[in-house]
N, C-alpha and C positions, 0 to 999 in steps of 0.2 A: 337725632335720627339714627345714628350709628350704634346707639345703645340697645336697640331692639333687634329681634331676629328678622331675617329677610322675609317679606310677606308677598313679594311678586317675583316673577321670573319671565325670561324670554325663551321660547322654544323655537329653534331654527329648523329649516326644512331637513337638515341632515341629522336632526335629533339632538344637537348640542344645546345645552342649557346655560343661561347666565342669570344669576340671581341679583335682586336689588330691593330697595325700599320704595314703596309706592308713594307718589304725590300727584297732585292734580286730580283729574277725574278717576274715580274708582270703578273701573269696568274692564272687561276683557276686550281685546281688539286684535284683528289680524291685519297686517300691513306689509309693505315692502321695506326692508331694512337697508338704510343708506347711512353714510357718515359725512359730516361737514367739518372742515379744518379751520374755520374762522375762529379768531380769538375773541372777537366782539360781534355784536349784532344778533344775539339770540332772539330779540323781539322781532326783528325783520325776518329772520328765518322762520319763527313760529307763525308769522302772519303772511308769509309768501304763499300765494295760491299754487305755485309750482310744486309745493310739497304735499298737495292733496293726496291722501291715502298712503302716506309714508311715515315710517318711524325713523327719526333722525338721531344718530349717535353724534354727540358733540365731543370732539377730541380735546378741546380746551377744558381743563379739569373743573374750573369754578364757574357755575352758571346761576344766575339769579341775583347777583350781587348789586346790580344797579336798577333793579325793579323793572317796571313797565311804564312807559310814558305815553300820554294820550296822543301826541303828535307823530309818533313813530311807527304806527301800524301800516302795513302794506295793503291790507284789505279789512273790511268790516266783518268778514266771515272766514276765519282761519279754517283750513281744511286738513291740516296736518293731523295724523293719527296719534303720534306719540313723540316724546322727546326723552332721550336716554342720556344721563349725565353721570360724571364721577362724583361730584359734590354739588349739592343744591344749597344755596344760601337764601333763607327765607326772611332775612332782615336787611333789605337793601339800603344802601347809603347813596342817595341821589336826590337833590332838591326837586328834580322834574318828575320823579316817580309818583304815580298815583295809586298803583296797585302792585301786589307781588306777582311774580310769574305764576305761582300756584293758583292764585285767585282767578287769573285770566284763563288758565288751563281748565279749572273747574267750570267756569262760565261757559266754555265752548266744548266741553266734553273731551278734552285732550288728556291722554294718559301720560304720566311721568314716572320714570324710574331713576332713582339715585343710588349711589353706592356700587354701581356696576364697574367692573374692570374694563373701562372704555378703550384702553390701549390694546388689550387682548382681543376685544370684540372688533375693533377697527382692523387689526391685522387679519382676523378671520374673514372679514368682508373683502379685504384686498386680495387675500389668497384664493378665495372661493367665489367671489362675486356677490352682487346683491341677491337677496333671496326673500321669500315669504317668511314671516315670523308670526308667532302667536304670543301675545303678552297676556299673562293670566296669573292666577293665584299661585303662590309658591308650592302649595300641596297638590296642584292639579297633576294628574298622572302624565308622565312623559309620553307614554305610548298612545294615550288618547289624544294628546296634543299633536303628536306626529301624524296620526291618522287624519285628524281634522285638517291639517295643512295639506295633506296629499289629496283630499277629496274636495277641497274648496278652492276656487280660483279667485284671484283678486279682481275687483270690478274694473271694467274698461271705459266707464263713463265719467272719468275724473275731470275731463275738460268741461263737460256739461255741468258738473257739480261746481266747478270753480268759476265758470262764466256768469256774467250778469243775465238776468232773465228779461230785462227790459232795456230800452234805449235810455241813455243818460247823457246829459249835456254838461260840458266843462268850458264855458265861454271865457274869453278875455276881452276887455274893452278895446275896441278898434283892432280886432284881430286881423293880422295880415293874411292868414290862410285858414281854411277849414279842413281839418283832418278827421277822417272816419277811422276809429280804432276798433279793430275786431278783437273782442275780448275772449281770449282763450284761458284767462287767469291773470289779467293785467295787474301790475303793481302800481300803487298810487304815485310813486316817485316818477314813473314814466309819464304820467299825465302832468305832473308838475313841470317836468323838463320840456314837454311840448308846449305847455302854457307859457313857460319862461321864454320860449322862442317866438312868442306872438301868435301861437296857433290856438284857435278855438277847436275843441275836440268833442266829437259825438261818439260815444262808446256804444257799440252794438253787440248783440250776442254772437257767439262763435259760429252759429249755423245760419247767419243772415244771408239772404240770397242776393244775387247781382242786381235785380230790379230795385230792391230796397236801398242798396248802397248808391246806385245811380240816382235815385230820387233825392238823395241828400246832397248831391252835386259837390263832392269833395275835391279839394285841390290835391290831396294826397291820401293814401290809405296806409295805416299802420297795422301790422299783424303782431300780436302780443306774445309774450311768454306764456307758459302754461305747463301743466303736468302731463305725464304719460307718453304714450307712443304716438308720433305724428300721423301714422297711417290710420289711427282711429278717428280722424276728423276729416273725412272726405269732403264735407260741405265747404270747409275753409280752403282746402286744396283747390277745389273747383272754382271757388270765388277768385282766388289769386290767378288761376289759369285764364279766367275770363277777363280779368282786369289788366293783366300785364301788357305794357305797351300803350295803354290808354290813359293811365294816371300813375304818378310816382308812387312806389311802394317801398316801405321800410319794414323789416322784420327783425325781431330780437328773440333769441333762444328758440322756443317752439316755433315762433314765426319764421325763423331762419330755416328750420327743417321743413316747414310747410311750403315755403317758397321753392326749396330744392325739389320737393316732390312734384310741385306744379309744373316744373320744367322737365320732368322725366328722370331726374336724378334719384338716387336711392339713399336710405338711411339705415342705420344698424344700431343695436344696443351695445353700449360700452360695458366692460366687465363690472366696474364699480362706479362709473360716472365721474363727473367733475363737480365738486361742491366745496367752495372755499373762496377766500378773498385775495389770493395772491398768485393766481395762475399767469405765467408769462406768455404773452402772445406777440408774435412778430407781425407788424404791418408790412406786407410785401410791397406796397406801393411807396412807402417812405423808408423802409429799413429799420424803423424805430421799434422798440419793444415796449409794449403796454402791460402794466400789471392790472389784472382783471378780476372781477368777481364773477363766479360761475355757479350754475345750478342746473344740471341736466343729466339725463341717463342715456340719451341718444345722440348720434353724430351723423353728419353727412358723409357719405362714401366719396372720397376724393376722386377715385377712378371713374365713378359714374358721372362726374361733371364734364368729362371729355366729350361726351356726345350731346352736350347742351350748350346754349349760348352763355352760360354762367362761367365766370372765372373766379378762382380763389383769390382773395385779397388779404386774408389773415390766416396764420397757422399757429397752433399750440406748440410751444417749444418743449413741452414735457413728453408729448406722445405723437406729435405731427398731425393731429386731427384738424379738419377745416374749421376755422373760427370766423371766417367772413367770406362773402362772395358778392358779385354784382353782375348785372347785365346793363352796361351803359346805354345801349340802344333803347332798351325798354324803360330806363330810369328806375331800375329795381336793384336794391342792395339789402344786405342783412349781415348780422353778426350773431355768433353763438353765445357770446358772453353778455354781461349786463352793464352797459355804459352808464346807466342811471344810478348804480349802486355805490359810487364814490369809493372804490377800494383803495385809492392812493392819490397820486397826482392826477388832476382832472384832464388827462390826455384824451380819454375816450369821449369827452363831451362834444368833440368835433363832429361826431356822427349825427347828432341832431341838427347841427349846422349844415351838414351835407344833405340832409333831407330838405331843409329850407332851400338850399341851392337848386336841387332838382325841381322843386315846386316852382321856384322863380323862373327857371329855364322853360318849364312846361307852359307857364302862363305867357311868357314872352313869345314862344313858338306859336301858341294859339292866337295871340294878338296879331301876328304877322301872317 
């Protein structure tokens, strides 16, 4: 791959260009440029619906070396726009691998660039923030690409694209609880974690209304992760506003932000987001530090929580952002990070157990 001339390039909003070798789908794409610092997990990143509409720079230099495994996808329909790597390995060594990364990217129309100076590109994002980019042919005129970036906006319907279009059932034998999961871009492993706790799960689209959720008679409601700006999903915000205090609610990532907005708190966009598998988060209730997996562009404004019944329960030790919150009276809680992603010791698995505790308390209170 490195014996040929560059055939693709990235044009950033400020006119900066980065050149590379194309792999995966051969097409032009406009996307939001972000970076991920994880050393492993490129398959989970590629198939995470929260990356819908984004071009992800992988800071770990070697990508593709263990191929793609049938059991490790987070969704059936990856929405990521592009993956940018330093070195792509097209000959994986892994007995579980069934296809190469490039084969999967071609099947789903995902653009790839290899040979890029990913260290320099990551520093550029850290210094100037996430931005729109155009990934195109190496000989495409820079001025034309720059003009295209200025005159075209990125779509804001990413949650609708990532969400299911129909209701889906994930039952377990003799399930203790029935959870309705609002799908804003839900990951498969979240469903596995809920099933492992004895919960039968009904997954519904992101814009499902209160009447439909009530008809399903849930013991608890889960608000999932997903892509984009939480203010772009008012139906989900209104659903949580209508349900709070009536049924236990647990939110992860985008779900965390949606819960905050439903209580009147505010959110804001981070300069370059949190994306990686080793973010330290302090649990303010126990004093313990959890090593977490993260993937988000937006955060909850800590000051805006003061005028709501929500209290912060977790804080990011790198930048002080709110990583968890709860309203004990309403049996509502959430975290910004991904407890289902197994970033290290399974400390964060207790959160699904906390959801079970709240549903048990709600059932006991209803019975009395």
